[in-house]
MISETI-860244 format. One record per residue (C-alpha): residue in three letters; y, x, z. Coordinates in pm, whole numbers, plus 50000, padded with zeros to 5 digits. Layout:
residues N
AlaYXZ ...
END
This chain:
residues 236
Met512374972551441 Thr509454985851210 Lys505975004851371 Gly505135033251159 Pro501975053151181 Arg500545056351499 Gly503395033551649 Ala506255053051638 Thr509145037951499 Thr510565046751188 Thr514395031851261 His516865043151506 Pro520015027151665 Ser523025038751439 Ile524085053551803 His521935085252019 His522795097852291 Gly526235085652254 Gly526725098251873 Leu525175097151529 Ser521415085651488 Pro519335112551400 Trp518585100351067 His522325086350960 Arg522915131051024 Leu520245140050756 Gly522085102750529 Leu518925081850630 Arg518675047450783 Trp514905054850925 Asn512025076350872 Pro510735074550479 Phe506985081750484 Gly506945051750842 Glu505165019250802 Pro507984997550536 Pro507414962050625 Pro505034938950356 Glu508454926450169 Asp509334964750098 Leu506264981350009 Ala505824962249639 Ser508904987349543 Leu507245014949681 Val504115009549534 Leu503255033849172 Val500715016748941 Ser500365023148570 Ser501795001948285 Gly497694994748177 Glu496724992448586 Ala499244964148700 Ala497654931548696 Asp501004908448717 Asp501014883048443 Trp497264886448413 Leu495854871948713 Arg498064841448592 Gln495304828448408 Pro492164809848604 Gly488964827848673 Arg490094859348724 Ala489674888948990 Gln490984919149048 Gln488834944349194 Tyr490394980049309 Leu487765005249421 Gly488545042349587 Asp488705060849942 Ala490325051650157 Gly493665068050146 Arg494075065349826 Gly496565033049753 Lys494335002349763 Thr495784985850087 Ala499384994249903 Arg498244976249570 Leu497474948749755 Arg499714942449896 Arg502174950049662 Leu500084919549460 Ala500554899749748 Ala504834903849763 Ile504194893849437 Tyr501984854849456 Pro502904850249769 Gln501394820549779 Ala497744838349815 Pro497264846750150 Tyr496794885750205 Leu493724886850455 Tyr492434920950601 Leu488594924250675 Ala488464947051064 Glu485044968851100 Asp484934958051426 Arg485814923351443 Pro483904890651311 Pro485524879750951 Pro487594851551040 Pro487894821550827 Leu488544820050477 Pro491304802850339 Asp489514772750087 Pro490834788249769 Ala490714744249663 Ala493784743649840 Ala495634772949719 Thr499084762549554 Gly499474790049375 Pro497154812649072 Val495334833349312 Ala494074824149545 Leu493544853449789 Val493684884549861 Leu491154905250017 Asp491054939750181 Glu488124960750252 Ala485494930750077 Gln483104949250140 Arg482564942050482 Leu481464905550462 Val477974891950420 Pro476764888350089 Arg476364857850121 Arg479484848150190 Arg481014862849946 Arg479474849349700 Gln479894818349795 Leu483794823549816 Phe483734841649441 Ala482454809449327 Arg484574781249465 Val487404805649293 Ala485634804549020 Arg485024768749060 His488804755549151 Arg490144777748813 Arg492404803149070 Ser492114839949075 Leu491104864949320 Val492864902749399 Leu490244924749650 Ala489454962649723 Ser485954969349836 His484335001649884 Ala481454991949708 Asp481354980049359 Leu481204938649354 Ser481644933748976 Asp478264923948900 Glu478404896349215 Ile482234884949099 Ala480734880248689 Ala477764863048903 Ala480334831949040 Gly481684837248748 Leu485124849348722 Glu486644881148468 Cys486224905748664 Arg488044943148584 Thr487884971248844 Thr490514997948879 Val489125029549046 Ile491995047049248 Ala491105089149244 Gly493055113449129 Leu496565125749227 Thr499125144348952 Ala502235164949080 Ala504605141348833 Gln502515110449027 Leu502675123649382 Ser506355133849351 Ala507335091449218 Ile505945077949495 Leu507925108649749 Glu511335098449599 Arg510565062949587 Arg510215069149992 Met513255086049967 Ala516145058249777 Trp514145029950029 Ala515765051650368 Arg518385063550170 Leu521675056350419 Thr523785047050145 Asp523765050849733 Asp525505085049680 Ala523585095950083 Ala522325131049962 Pro519055130450236 Ala516555154850264 Arg513625159450025 Gln510565180249949 Ala511145211349758 Pro510295213049372 Ala506945227049427 Gly506235204449770 Ala504555178049574 Ala501745202549396 Arg501585220449782 Leu500385183649937 Ile497845181149694 Ser496315210249737 Glu495385205250077 Phe495395169150106 Gly493665160049761 Asp494805125449658 Asp494815112649965 Val498045098449981 Arg497955080550317 Ala497305114950527 Ile499975128550254 Leu502595107450396 Asp501375110250727 His502005145650700 Leu505325143550593 Tyr505775109650869 Glu505515141151126 Val507925160450949 Tyr510495144050910 Gln510495133251273 Asp510425165651364 Leu513435171751141 Ala515535141351280 Leu514595149051652 Asn513985181351680 Gly516155198551360 Ser512965213851266 Arg510705216550962 Pro507915235750890 His507895261550600 Gly508675256150215 Glu509025217050413 Lys513485215450209 
END
């Protein structure tokens, strides 16, 4: 059973208190805005054609860096690339724990040696060593950071491409939400509850471009809708 934000379950059994699951009554399998498993996340991330690094990373000696504030989609993009390059380990550097051992780029079996989240938390000496080993063994690297590490990456001999994730249009948010609804839809012809047409613009006015905050908000909206039959004004 997949866990959603704050540990609540995103899936429910098909029988709930002797009847249909509350999600089934909405034409859904689970809360569309819960945390998807890694194997599903790749299809839910919205990236522009100019941003996609899929083929670019297949060449040796390259690094794709994602920069942006928290909640803008850096981790989602990393998870997407980790699904495309399954031989590359995904490593998250927690703020309150020492970093785990780093994988050896020499042992990488695919073009991407590592997908590194929160790379700025690695001390500079270890970062420089990692970047140099990736370059030396002719592998590529994907990372997300809150600090621009392009100078360190280039100094190690890697060709760095940086994508800054900022800004969100109503059209982009609508596309993200539609992918979420399609992912949770019970059947292809089901008609689950949806956002009102003006909902995306209203959400951006409230949360800005913080996609994570928007998804967390909608998670709670749909929990109430499924379990209690209630919804905030304007949600449809």
